[in-house]
N, C-alpha and C positions, 0 to 999 in steps of 0.2 A: 486376384487374391491379395489381401492386405498383409502387412508385416506380422499381424497376429494370427494369420491363418484363417481369417474371416473373409468370405467372399464379399466383393464390393456391394452386391445387392443386399446381403445380410447386414452389412454395416449400415447401409442406408435405412433399412427397416428398423434396426436397433435405435438409431438416432431419432427417427420419426416417433417411435414409441416413447422414448425419453421426453421428446417435445410435447407429445399429446398428454402424457401423464403430468408434466409440469404445468401445462395449460389448465388441466382440470383442477390441479391443486391450487392454482393461483386464486381462483374465486373463493375457495374455502379459506385460504390464508388471509385474504384481504378483509374478510369479515370476522376473523378469529379474535376473541377478546384477549386482552393483555394477559389475564391470568392463565389462559391455556398456553399461550406462547412461552410465557415465563416458566411454567411448569415443565414444558418440553425441554427447555434449556437446562434447567436444574437436574432433570432426569438424565440428560446427556452428559452433564458434568459428573454425575454419580457413576454413570456407565464407564466413563474414561478412567476413573479411579478403580472401579471394579475389574476392568479388563486391562489394567496397566501391563501385566505380564505379556498378554497377547500383542498389544500395540508395540511394546518395546522389542518383542521378538520379530515382528514384521519389519520394524525399522532396522534392526540388525541385519536382516537379509538384504534390505535396500542398500545399507551402507557397504556391505561386502561387495555387492554388485557395482556400486558407484566407485569404490576404490580401484576396481579393475578397469574402469573407464578413463582413468587419468583425469578426473575432475579436479578443479582448482580447490585450494584449501577453503576459500570462501564458499564455494558451492557445497563442499562437504559439511561445512559448519551449518549452512542453511538446512541441510537434510537431516542432520543428527538430532535424535531425541534422547533424553535421559529422564529419570524420575522428576527432576526439578522442572524441566521444560514441560513435561506432561502435566504436572501439577499446575504450572502457570497457565496451560491451555484450559484446564478445568476451571480455574479461578476466572479466566477470561470469559467463559460462558456464564458464570455466575454474575460477573460484573455487568455483562450485557443484559441479563435478566433484571438487574436492579435499576437499569436506566428507564426513564420515562418512555412510554410508547409513542413513537413518532407519528403513527397513523391516526388520523382524525383530529390533529391539532388545528385550531383555528388560527391561521396565519394573519388574517386581517378581516375586518368586517366593517360595513358601512351601510347607511340607508340613503336611498335616492329621494329627490323631492317628490316623486310620484308614489312613494311609500314602499317600493321594493327594498327588501332587506337582502344584501349580497354579502356572502362570506367566501373567503378562499380557504379551502380545507386541504390538508396534507393527505395524500393517497400513495399507495405503493407504485413502483414503476411497472411491475408486472412479472415477467420471467427474465431473470438475469443469467447470462452465461458467463462463467468465470474460467479463464484459461491461465494456468500457472505452472511454474517449474520448481522442482526441488523441494520447496518449503511445505512439509506436510501440515504445519500449523495453519496454513491458509485454509485447509479443508474445514477445520473447526471454526476459525474466525469468520470466514466468508459464509459458511452455512448458518452460523448463529446470527450474524448481522442481517442476512437476507430474511431469515425466519422472523426475527423480532420486528423488522420493518414491513412484514406482510408480503414479501416477495418470494415466489418460488425460484429455485436456482438449479442450474445444471452445471456441475463442477467437472472440469477436465484437468486433472493433475498431470505432471510430467511422468515419463517412464521411470525416472530415477526414484520417485517416491510412490510408486504404484501400490506396493504392499502396505506401506504406512498409511497412505490416504484411505485405502479400502478399510483398514482396521478402525481408523478414526470415524469414517463414514458410518460404519456399523453401529458405533456408539451414538451417533446423532440420530440414526433411524430408530434405535432403541428408545431414545427420548421422545421422538414423534409418536411412536407406537403406544407409549405409556399413557399419552393424553388423548389419543384418538385423532390426531392430525394425519393427513395423507403422507404416507412414506415418501411419495414422489415430491413432497415439498422441498426436499434436499436430494437432488438426483446426482449420481456420479457416473460419468462415462466409464464403463468397465474395461475398455480396451485402450492400449497405448499407441495404436497406429495413428500417425499424423493425419491420415485421411479424415479422422473424426473431427479434427480441428477445422478442416476445410468445410465439413458439413455445418459446423456451428457458425462459421464466418459468412457463408453465402447460401447454404441450403436449408436453413431453418428460420427464415424470416417470418413465417407464419406463427412461430412459437416463441422465439427469443426477441425481447424488446430492447435490450441493451447488452453490450459485451464489456467485460473488464479483463484486460490482460495483466498478468503480474509475473514478470520474469525478465530474461535478458533482452538486450536491444533487438536481437533478431526476431524473437517472438513478438515483441510489442510492435515492431515495424510491420511485420506481416499482418497482424491483426488490424492495425490502423489503415493499411493499404488495401486489404482485401475484404474487410467487413462490410456487409450491406445493411447493417443496423448501427445505431449510434455507439460510440466507444468512449469509455472513461478510462484514462490512463496517462502514463508519462513514458517518454522514450529514454531519457537520460536523467541521472541524478548527479549532475556536476555541481556539487555544493561548495561554497566558499566560506572561509573565516577571514574577516578583515580585522587586523590588530591596529587600532587607531593610535595616534601619538599620545593620547591621554589614557591608554590602557594600563591597568595594574598588571605588572609583569607576572607575578605568581598566578594570578587569575588567568592570564592569557595562556601560560604554559599548560595549566590544568585543562582549560577548555579545548585547546588545540589537540592535546594528546587524546582526550576523550573523543572529540569529534572525528578524529582520524582513525584511532586504533581500538576503541571499545569493541566494535564489530565492523570490520572493514568491508564486509560483503553486503551491507544494507544500503538502500538508496539514499539514506540520510547521512552517510559517512562523508566527511569533508574530503575533497579532492584537490583543492587549491588553497594555499595560505597566502594572503596578501598582507604585507607589513608596510605601514606608513613610514615614509622616509624620515618623518619628524621624530621617530623613535627607533629607527633602524640601528643607530649606534649602541643603544642599550638593550634592545629587545630581540634583534634578529639572531644574534649568535646563541643566546640561551634557548630560543625556540627551535632553531635548527639542531643544536646539540641534543636537546631533549628528544626530538623525533628520531635522530640517528641512533642515540643510545637505547631507545626503546625498540629498535629493530626495524624502523621504517626507512625505506629508500626515499631519498630526497632528490628531486630534479629541480634545479633552480636557475635563476637568472645570474648575471655576472656578480651581483652583490652577494647573493646566497652562496655562490661557488667560492668566493673569497673567504667565507667564514670557516669552511672545513673542506679539505681535499676529498672527502667522501661524497660530497655533493656532485651529482652528475649534471651536465648541461641540459637545460630544458629546451625542447623544440617548440615550435609554434603549435604542433599537434597536442603537446602536453596540456596546454591551457584549455583545450576542448575536452580532455579525456576524463571519463568516469572509470577509474582504475578498479574499484571494488577489490582492492588488495592493499597491502601495506606499502603503498607508494603515494607520495604527495608532491605537487608542484608548488614552488615557493617563489614569490616575486615581491620586490620592493616597489611601491607605487607612490606617486607624488601627491599623497593626501587623500582625503575622503572622496572628492569628486572623481579622482582618477580610479579609485577602487570601484565606485559605482559604475563608471564607464567600462571598466574591465569586466565586471559581472554582466553588464548588459550585452557586451559583445560575445563573451565566451560561455556564459552560463546557460543553464537549461531551464531556468525559471522554477527551480525546485525549492531549495532551502539555502539561506545565507544568514550569517551571523556577524555582528560587529561586537568587538570587545573594547569598551571605552568607559571612562568615568565622566566624559563630557556629555551631559544630557542633550544639549543642542545637536551635537554631532550624531548621537544615537537616533534622535527623532528625524533628522535629515535622511539618514540611512534607511530607517524603517519606512519612511514615507516615499522615498524615491526609488528604492530597489523593487522592481516589478517581478517578484517571485511569489510562489504560492505560500511560502512560509518565510518570515524574516524574524530574527531573534536579536536580542540585546543581552550581552553578558551571559550567554548560555550556549551549550553545545548543540550542534546541528543534529546530533543523534536523538534529540527530543522530537524530531519530525516523525511522529508516530501517533496513531489514533488512541492507543491505550494511554500514552503519556498526556494526551490532550483531554483525558477524561471521557473518551468516547467508548470505552470498553475494549474496542479493537477497531481495526480498519481493514478494508480489502485492498488498500493501496493508497498512494499519494497521487492526486491528479494535478497535472500542470495545465489542464485545459482552462479556458476562460469562460466556457459555457457550462451551465448547470452546476457542476461540482468542481471545487478547487481546493487543494490541500488534502488532508486526510479524509478518506471517503468512509464515513461512519453511517450511523442510522439515519440521521436527517438527510444526508446526501443521497440516500437510496430511496427517497420519496420524491414525488412530483406534487401536483396539486390540481384540484378542480374547483369550479365555482358553483356554489349552491345559492340559488335565488328563491326567496320566499315572497309570495305576493298575496293579494286579497281580491283577485278578480281583475287586475289591471290588464288592459289591452293597449297596444301601441298605436298612437294616432297616425 
Protein backbone atom coordinates (compact mmCIF):
# COMPACT_ATOMS: atom_id res chain seq x y z
CA UNK A 1 0.00 0.00 0.00
CA UNK A 2 1.38 3.43 -0.92
CA UNK A 3 1.37 6.49 1.34
CA UNK A 4 -1.79 7.69 -0.45
CA UNK A 5 -3.63 4.50 0.37
CA UNK A 6 -3.27 3.24 -3.19
CA UNK A 7 -2.21 -0.35 -3.76
CA UNK A 8 1.14 -0.65 -5.49
CA UNK A 9 -0.50 -2.43 -8.42
CA UNK A 10 -3.10 0.31 -8.73
CA UNK A 11 -0.38 2.96 -8.80
CA UNK A 12 1.42 1.09 -11.55
CA UNK A 13 -1.79 0.92 -13.57
CA UNK A 14 -2.42 4.64 -13.00
CA UNK A 15 1.06 5.59 -14.18
CA UNK A 16 0.82 3.36 -17.26
CA UNK A 17 -2.49 4.97 -18.19
CA UNK A 18 -0.92 8.42 -17.84
CA UNK A 19 1.93 7.30 -20.07
CA UNK A 20 -0.33 5.75 -22.71
CA UNK A 21 -2.52 8.87 -22.82
CA UNK A 22 0.52 11.13 -23.14
CA UNK A 23 1.91 8.95 -25.92
CA UNK A 24 -1.36 9.20 -27.83
CA UNK A 25 -1.47 12.97 -27.33
CA UNK A 26 2.12 13.35 -28.52
CA UNK A 27 1.36 12.65 -32.16
CA UNK A 28 -1.60 15.05 -32.15
CA UNK A 29 0.44 17.85 -30.59
CA UNK A 30 3.39 17.38 -32.92
CA UNK A 31 1.10 18.17 -35.86
CA UNK A 32 -1.03 20.84 -34.15
CA UNK A 33 -0.90 24.26 -35.86
CA UNK A 34 0.35 27.26 -33.97
CA UNK A 35 -3.09 28.88 -33.97
CA UNK A 36 -4.60 25.96 -32.07
CA UNK A 37 -1.81 25.78 -29.50
CA UNK A 38 -1.90 29.53 -28.93
CA UNK A 39 -5.67 29.51 -28.56
CA UNK A 40 -5.37 26.82 -25.88
CA UNK A 41 -2.84 28.93 -23.97
CA UNK A 42 -5.00 32.05 -24.15
CA UNK A 43 -8.04 30.09 -22.98
CA UNK A 44 -5.99 28.68 -20.08
CA UNK A 45 -4.89 32.19 -19.11
CA UNK A 46 -8.51 33.30 -19.11
CA UNK A 47 -9.43 30.27 -16.97
CA UNK A 48 -6.77 31.19 -14.40
CA UNK A 49 -8.35 34.62 -14.04
CA UNK A 50 -11.90 33.23 -13.98
CA UNK A 51 -11.02 30.66 -11.31
CA UNK A 52 -8.73 32.89 -9.25
CA UNK A 53 -10.75 32.40 -6.07
CA UNK A 54 -10.59 28.61 -6.34
CA UNK A 55 -6.86 28.58 -7.11
CA UNK A 56 -6.00 30.90 -4.21
CA UNK A 57 -8.22 28.89 -1.85
CA UNK A 58 -6.40 25.71 -2.83
CA UNK A 59 -3.08 27.46 -2.27
CA UNK A 60 -4.19 28.68 1.14
CA UNK A 61 -4.81 25.08 2.19
CA UNK A 62 -1.37 24.09 0.90
CA UNK A 63 0.22 26.99 2.80
CA UNK A 64 -1.50 26.01 6.05
CA UNK A 65 -0.25 22.45 5.70
CA UNK A 66 3.26 23.60 4.77
CA UNK A 67 3.54 25.94 7.74
CA UNK A 68 2.91 22.96 10.03
CA UNK A 69 5.78 21.07 8.35
CA UNK A 70 8.40 23.60 9.48
CA UNK A 71 9.47 24.44 5.93
CA UNK A 72 12.05 27.17 5.42
CA UNK A 73 11.01 30.72 4.63
CA UNK A 74 12.40 30.27 1.12
CA UNK A 75 10.30 27.15 0.52
CA UNK A 76 7.18 28.88 1.82
CA UNK A 77 7.85 31.82 -0.48
CA UNK A 78 8.10 29.47 -3.45
CA UNK A 79 4.77 27.91 -2.55
CA UNK A 80 2.81 31.08 -1.83
CA UNK A 81 0.39 32.47 -4.42
CA UNK A 82 -1.43 35.80 -4.32
CA UNK A 83 -3.47 37.73 -6.91
CA UNK A 84 -0.38 39.41 -8.38
CA UNK A 85 1.50 36.13 -8.75
CA UNK A 86 -1.54 34.49 -10.29
CA UNK A 87 -1.91 37.36 -12.73
CA UNK A 88 1.80 37.03 -13.59
CA UNK A 89 1.16 33.35 -14.26
CA UNK A 90 -1.69 34.19 -16.65
CA UNK A 91 0.43 36.81 -18.40
CA UNK A 92 3.18 34.22 -18.71
CA UNK A 93 0.83 31.95 -20.65
CA UNK A 94 -0.07 34.84 -22.93
CA UNK A 95 3.60 35.68 -23.43
CA UNK A 96 4.33 32.10 -24.49
CA UNK A 97 1.41 32.21 -26.91
CA UNK A 98 2.90 35.34 -28.49
CA UNK A 99 6.27 33.68 -29.15
CA UNK A 100 7.12 32.11 -32.52
CA UNK A 101 6.32 28.43 -32.89
CA UNK A 102 9.59 26.53 -32.42
CA UNK A 103 8.29 23.45 -34.26
CA UNK A 104 8.99 23.20 -37.97
CA UNK A 105 11.77 25.80 -37.99
CA UNK A 106 14.34 25.25 -40.74
CA UNK A 107 17.59 25.25 -38.77
CA UNK A 108 19.82 24.78 -41.80
CA UNK A 109 19.48 23.67 -45.40
CA UNK A 110 21.85 22.88 -48.24
CA UNK A 111 22.06 21.09 -51.58
CA UNK A 112 24.50 18.31 -52.41
CA UNK A 113 26.34 17.99 -55.73
CA UNK A 114 24.08 15.06 -56.62
CA UNK A 115 21.03 17.33 -56.37
CA UNK A 116 19.70 16.14 -53.00
CA UNK A 117 18.18 18.99 -51.00
CA UNK A 118 18.78 18.48 -47.27
CA UNK A 119 17.18 20.43 -44.42
CA UNK A 120 17.45 20.16 -40.65
CA UNK A 121 14.01 20.80 -39.15
CA UNK A 122 13.06 21.42 -35.50
CA UNK A 123 10.73 18.79 -34.01
CA UNK A 124 9.32 18.16 -30.49
CA UNK A 125 11.22 15.95 -28.06
CA UNK A 126 8.14 13.77 -27.47
CA UNK A 127 6.81 13.11 -23.98
CA UNK A 128 8.50 15.07 -21.19
CA UNK A 129 8.26 14.11 -17.54
CA UNK A 130 8.70 17.01 -15.12
CA UNK A 131 9.21 16.38 -11.40
CA UNK A 132 9.17 19.45 -9.17
CA UNK A 133 8.76 20.63 -5.60
CA UNK A 134 6.82 23.44 -3.94
CA UNK A 135 6.47 25.89 -6.83
CA UNK A 136 2.90 25.70 -8.15
CA UNK A 137 3.78 28.16 -10.93
CA UNK A 138 5.85 25.40 -12.51
CA UNK A 139 2.58 23.64 -13.31
CA UNK A 140 1.54 26.53 -15.56
CA UNK A 141 4.99 27.38 -16.96
CA UNK A 142 5.99 23.81 -17.76
CA UNK A 143 2.60 22.83 -19.13
CA UNK A 144 2.50 25.87 -21.39
CA UNK A 145 6.06 25.51 -22.67
CA UNK A 146 5.58 21.84 -23.47
CA UNK A 147 2.28 22.53 -25.22
CA UNK A 148 3.70 25.35 -27.37
CA UNK A 149 6.73 23.22 -28.30
CA UNK A 150 4.50 20.33 -29.36
CA UNK A 151 5.45 18.03 -26.49
CA UNK A 152 3.09 16.06 -24.30
CA UNK A 153 4.00 16.33 -20.63
CA UNK A 154 3.45 14.39 -17.43
CA UNK A 155 3.75 16.69 -14.41
CA UNK A 156 4.49 15.44 -10.93
CA UNK A 157 4.40 18.25 -8.35
CA UNK A 158 5.43 18.01 -4.73
CA UNK A 159 3.10 17.09 -1.89
CA UNK A 160 3.41 20.64 -0.54
CA UNK A 161 1.68 22.10 -3.60
CA UNK A 162 -0.72 19.28 -4.47
CA UNK A 163 -3.92 21.34 -4.19
CA UNK A 164 -2.47 24.41 -5.90
CA UNK A 165 -1.06 22.38 -8.77
CA UNK A 166 -4.33 20.51 -9.26
CA UNK A 167 -6.30 23.78 -9.41
CA UNK A 168 -3.89 25.29 -11.94
CA UNK A 169 -3.89 22.06 -13.96
CA UNK A 170 -7.68 22.21 -14.23
CA UNK A 171 -7.33 25.64 -15.86
CA UNK A 172 -4.80 24.28 -18.36
CA UNK A 173 -7.09 21.38 -19.21
CA UNK A 174 -9.95 23.83 -19.67
CA UNK A 175 -7.82 25.60 -22.27
CA UNK A 176 -7.04 22.34 -24.08
CA UNK A 177 -10.67 21.30 -24.06
CA UNK A 178 -11.75 24.66 -25.49
CA UNK A 179 -9.76 24.13 -28.70
CA UNK A 180 -10.16 20.37 -29.11
CA UNK A 181 -6.66 19.27 -28.12
CA UNK A 182 -6.28 16.05 -26.06
CA UNK A 183 -6.64 16.69 -22.35
CA UNK A 184 -3.75 14.27 -21.80
CA UNK A 185 -1.46 16.73 -23.59
CA UNK A 186 -0.78 18.12 -20.10
CA UNK A 187 -1.04 15.26 -17.61
CA UNK A 188 -0.72 15.56 -13.84
CA UNK A 189 0.12 12.71 -11.49
CA UNK A 190 -2.83 12.83 -9.06
CA UNK A 191 -1.09 11.16 -6.10
CA UNK A 192 1.69 12.44 -3.84
CA UNK A 193 3.32 9.12 -3.04
CA UNK A 194 7.02 9.10 -3.90
CA UNK A 195 6.60 5.72 -5.53
CA UNK A 196 5.11 7.61 -8.48
CA UNK A 197 8.49 9.30 -8.97
CA UNK A 198 10.13 5.90 -9.09
CA UNK A 199 7.79 4.86 -11.88
CA UNK A 200 8.69 7.97 -13.88
CA UNK A 201 12.42 7.43 -13.37
CA UNK A 202 12.70 3.80 -14.35
CA UNK A 203 9.31 2.26 -15.07
CA UNK A 204 8.00 4.37 -17.95
CA UNK A 205 10.80 4.30 -20.50
CA UNK A 206 8.36 3.30 -23.22
CA UNK A 207 6.39 6.50 -22.62
CA UNK A 208 8.75 9.23 -21.36
CA UNK A 209 11.49 10.56 -23.62
CA UNK A 210 13.21 13.01 -21.27
CA UNK A 211 12.94 14.03 -17.61
CA UNK A 212 13.32 17.48 -16.08
CA UNK A 213 13.75 17.74 -12.29
CA UNK A 214 13.11 21.09 -10.61
CA UNK A 215 13.58 21.26 -6.89
CA UNK A 216 16.04 20.69 -4.09
CA UNK A 217 19.39 18.99 -4.33
CA UNK A 218 18.02 15.70 -3.00
CA UNK A 219 15.36 15.47 -5.69
CA UNK A 220 17.66 16.44 -8.53
CA UNK A 221 20.38 14.05 -7.39
CA UNK A 222 17.91 11.18 -7.20
CA UNK A 223 16.59 11.89 -10.69
CA UNK A 224 20.08 12.16 -12.18
CA UNK A 225 21.20 8.93 -10.52
CA UNK A 226 18.11 6.76 -11.08
CA UNK A 227 16.61 7.97 -14.36
CA UNK A 228 16.74 5.58 -17.30
CA UNK A 229 15.97 8.28 -19.84
CA UNK A 230 17.92 11.52 -20.53
CA UNK A 231 17.71 14.26 -17.88
CA UNK A 232 17.85 18.05 -18.30
CA UNK A 233 18.62 19.89 -15.08
CA UNK A 234 21.07 21.26 -12.56
CA UNK A 235 22.13 20.07 -9.13
CA UNK A 236 23.25 23.33 -7.50
CA UNK A 237 22.95 27.05 -8.15
CA UNK A 238 26.12 28.26 -6.44
CA UNK A 239 26.20 31.67 -8.14
CA UNK A 240 28.88 34.36 -7.76
CA UNK A 241 29.18 38.12 -8.06
CA UNK A 242 32.72 39.41 -8.64
CA UNK A 243 33.30 43.09 -7.87
CA UNK A 244 36.29 44.08 -9.98
CA UNK A 245 38.74 46.85 -9.03
CA UNK A 246 37.16 49.04 -11.70
CA UNK A 247 33.62 48.60 -10.37
CA UNK A 248 31.34 51.57 -9.73
CA UNK A 249 30.60 51.30 -6.01
CA UNK A 250 26.92 52.37 -5.99
CA UNK A 251 26.27 50.01 -8.90
CA UNK A 252 28.08 47.18 -7.11
CA UNK A 253 26.06 47.66 -3.92
CA UNK A 254 22.77 47.70 -5.83
CA UNK A 255 23.65 44.59 -7.85
CA UNK A 256 24.94 42.60 -4.88
CA UNK A 257 21.88 43.37 -2.74
CA UNK A 258 19.52 42.43 -5.56
CA UNK A 259 21.48 39.33 -6.55
CA UNK A 260 21.42 38.01 -2.99
CA UNK A 261 18.21 39.29 -1.43
CA UNK A 262 15.54 39.95 -4.06
CA UNK A 263 14.44 36.33 -3.71
CA UNK A 264 16.85 34.18 -1.74
CA UNK A 265 15.20 30.86 -2.57
CA UNK A 266 15.72 30.82 -6.35
CA UNK A 267 18.59 29.11 -8.12
CA UNK A 268 19.85 32.42 -9.57
CA UNK A 269 20.40 34.00 -6.15
CA UNK A 270 24.04 34.92 -5.50
CA UNK A 271 25.68 32.76 -2.84
CA UNK A 272 29.25 34.12 -2.90
CA UNK A 273 30.60 37.66 -3.24
CA UNK A 274 34.17 38.00 -4.49
CA UNK A 275 35.87 41.38 -4.10
CA UNK A 276 39.03 42.35 -5.97
CA UNK A 277 41.86 43.21 -3.59
CA UNK A 278 42.50 46.22 -5.83
CA UNK A 279 39.30 47.86 -4.57
CA UNK A 280 38.88 46.18 -1.19
CA UNK A 281 39.98 49.31 0.70
CA UNK A 282 37.08 51.31 -0.77
CA UNK A 283 34.46 48.71 -1.73
CA UNK A 284 34.58 45.85 0.77
CA UNK A 285 33.21 47.64 3.84
CA UNK A 286 30.27 49.33 2.08
CA UNK A 287 29.29 46.04 0.45
CA UNK A 288 29.48 44.05 3.68
CA UNK A 289 27.65 46.72 5.70
CA UNK A 290 24.90 46.95 3.09
CA UNK A 291 24.33 43.20 3.25
CA UNK A 292 24.36 43.08 7.05
CA UNK A 293 22.08 46.09 7.37
CA UNK A 294 19.63 44.45 4.96
CA UNK A 295 19.38 41.43 7.26
CA UNK A 296 21.75 39.11 5.42
CA UNK A 297 24.14 36.89 7.35
CA UNK A 298 27.69 37.28 6.08
CA UNK A 299 30.31 34.54 6.36
CA UNK A 300 33.66 35.90 5.32
CA UNK A 301 37.39 35.41 5.07
CA UNK A 302 39.79 37.27 7.37
CA UNK A 303 39.51 40.50 5.38
CA UNK A 304 35.72 40.48 5.51
CA UNK A 305 35.74 39.68 9.22
CA UNK A 306 37.90 42.72 9.95
CA UNK A 307 35.25 44.96 8.40
CA UNK A 308 32.52 44.20 10.92
CA UNK A 309 32.32 42.00 14.04
CA UNK A 310 28.97 40.65 12.81
CA UNK A 311 30.75 38.78 10.00
CA UNK A 312 31.11 35.10 10.86
CA UNK A 313 34.17 33.10 9.80
CA UNK A 314 33.67 31.25 6.52
CA UNK A 315 34.62 27.59 6.31
CA UNK A 316 35.83 25.72 3.25
CA UNK A 317 32.32 24.29 2.91
CA UNK A 318 30.80 27.77 2.65
CA UNK A 319 32.47 28.40 -0.72
CA UNK A 320 30.66 25.33 -2.11
CA UNK A 321 27.28 26.05 -0.51
CA UNK A 322 24.00 27.01 -2.17
CA UNK A 323 22.27 28.61 0.83
CA UNK A 324 18.89 29.49 -0.72
CA UNK A 325 18.55 31.79 2.26
CA UNK A 326 19.66 35.23 3.46
CA UNK A 327 23.26 34.07 3.85
CA UNK A 328 26.26 34.92 1.69
CA UNK A 329 29.96 34.05 1.68
CA UNK A 330 32.40 36.91 1.07
CA UNK A 331 36.04 36.68 0.01
CA UNK A 332 38.74 39.07 -1.17
CA UNK A 333 40.62 37.69 -4.18
CA UNK A 334 43.83 38.72 -5.90
CA UNK A 335 42.26 40.10 -9.05
CA UNK A 336 40.30 38.88 -12.05
CA UNK A 337 42.19 35.65 -12.70
CA UNK A 338 41.88 34.63 -9.04
CA UNK A 339 38.13 35.23 -9.21
CA UNK A 340 37.85 33.10 -12.33
CA UNK A 341 39.88 30.33 -10.65
CA UNK A 342 37.71 30.47 -7.51
CA UNK A 343 34.53 30.15 -9.57
CA UNK A 344 35.98 27.25 -11.57
CA UNK A 345 36.87 25.37 -8.38
CA UNK A 346 33.86 26.08 -6.17
CA UNK A 347 31.08 27.00 -8.59
CA UNK A 348 28.32 24.86 -10.04
CA UNK A 349 28.47 26.26 -13.61
CA UNK A 350 25.15 28.04 -13.16
CA UNK A 351 25.29 31.88 -13.19
CA UNK A 352 28.10 34.36 -12.49
CA UNK A 353 28.31 38.15 -12.74
CA UNK A 354 31.15 40.67 -12.93
CA UNK A 355 30.70 44.30 -11.90
CA UNK A 356 33.25 46.52 -13.63
CA UNK A 357 33.72 49.58 -15.81
CA UNK A 358 36.74 47.91 -17.46
CA UNK A 359 35.47 46.52 -20.78
CA UNK A 360 38.54 44.34 -21.28
CA UNK A 361 38.16 42.77 -17.83
CA UNK A 362 34.49 42.14 -18.49
CA UNK A 363 35.21 40.40 -21.79
CA UNK A 364 37.89 38.24 -20.18
CA UNK A 365 35.46 37.20 -17.45
CA UNK A 366 32.61 36.51 -19.88
CA UNK A 367 34.88 34.50 -22.15
CA UNK A 368 36.72 32.44 -19.56
CA UNK A 369 34.06 31.63 -16.96
CA UNK A 370 32.51 28.32 -18.04
CA UNK A 371 29.02 28.67 -16.62
CA UNK A 372 25.64 28.43 -18.31
CA UNK A 373 24.99 32.16 -17.80
CA UNK A 374 27.55 34.95 -17.39
CA UNK A 375 26.62 38.61 -16.90
CA UNK A 376 28.33 41.99 -16.91
CA UNK A 377 27.00 44.74 -14.64
CA UNK A 378 23.74 42.92 -13.95
CA UNK A 379 22.19 40.88 -11.15
CA UNK A 380 22.39 37.08 -11.20
CA UNK A 381 18.64 37.08 -10.57
CA UNK A 382 18.18 37.71 -14.30
CA UNK A 383 18.94 33.98 -14.73
CA UNK A 384 15.37 33.32 -15.77
CA UNK A 385 13.69 32.35 -19.02
CA UNK A 386 11.06 35.04 -18.67
CA UNK A 387 13.73 37.71 -18.26
CA UNK A 388 15.50 36.32 -21.34
CA UNK A 389 12.37 36.86 -23.41
CA UNK A 390 11.52 33.15 -23.53
CA UNK A 391 8.10 33.68 -21.94
CA UNK A 392 8.99 31.24 -19.18
CA UNK A 393 11.29 28.30 -18.52
CA UNK A 394 11.12 24.92 -16.91
CA UNK A 395 14.50 25.28 -15.28
CA UNK A 396 18.13 26.27 -15.75
CA UNK A 397 20.30 23.56 -17.23
CA UNK A 398 23.98 23.28 -16.36
CA UNK A 399 24.41 20.34 -18.71
CA UNK A 400 26.71 20.64 -21.69
CA UNK A 401 24.63 18.44 -23.97
CA UNK A 402 21.45 19.52 -25.74
CA UNK A 403 20.26 22.41 -23.52
CA UNK A 404 22.22 24.85 -21.39
CA UNK A 405 20.93 27.82 -19.41
CA UNK A 406 17.20 28.63 -19.33
CA UNK A 407 15.19 25.78 -20.84
CA UNK A 408 12.51 27.43 -22.95
CA UNK A 409 10.69 26.62 -26.16
CA UNK A 410 13.67 26.10 -28.47
CA UNK A 411 15.43 23.94 -25.87
CA UNK A 412 12.39 21.62 -25.79
CA UNK A 413 12.88 20.67 -29.42
CA UNK A 414 15.24 18.36 -31.24
CA UNK A 415 15.55 18.05 -35.01
CA UNK A 416 15.29 15.68 -37.91
CA UNK A 417 16.71 15.70 -41.42
CA UNK A 418 14.38 16.07 -44.38
CA UNK A 419 15.92 15.02 -47.70
CA UNK A 420 14.27 15.72 -51.07
CA UNK A 421 15.44 14.10 -54.26
CA UNK A 422 14.50 13.52 -57.87
CA UNK A 423 15.16 9.82 -58.28
CA UNK A 424 18.77 9.69 -57.04
CA UNK A 425 20.25 6.34 -56.10
CA UNK A 426 23.55 5.82 -54.35
CA UNK A 427 26.34 4.42 -56.53
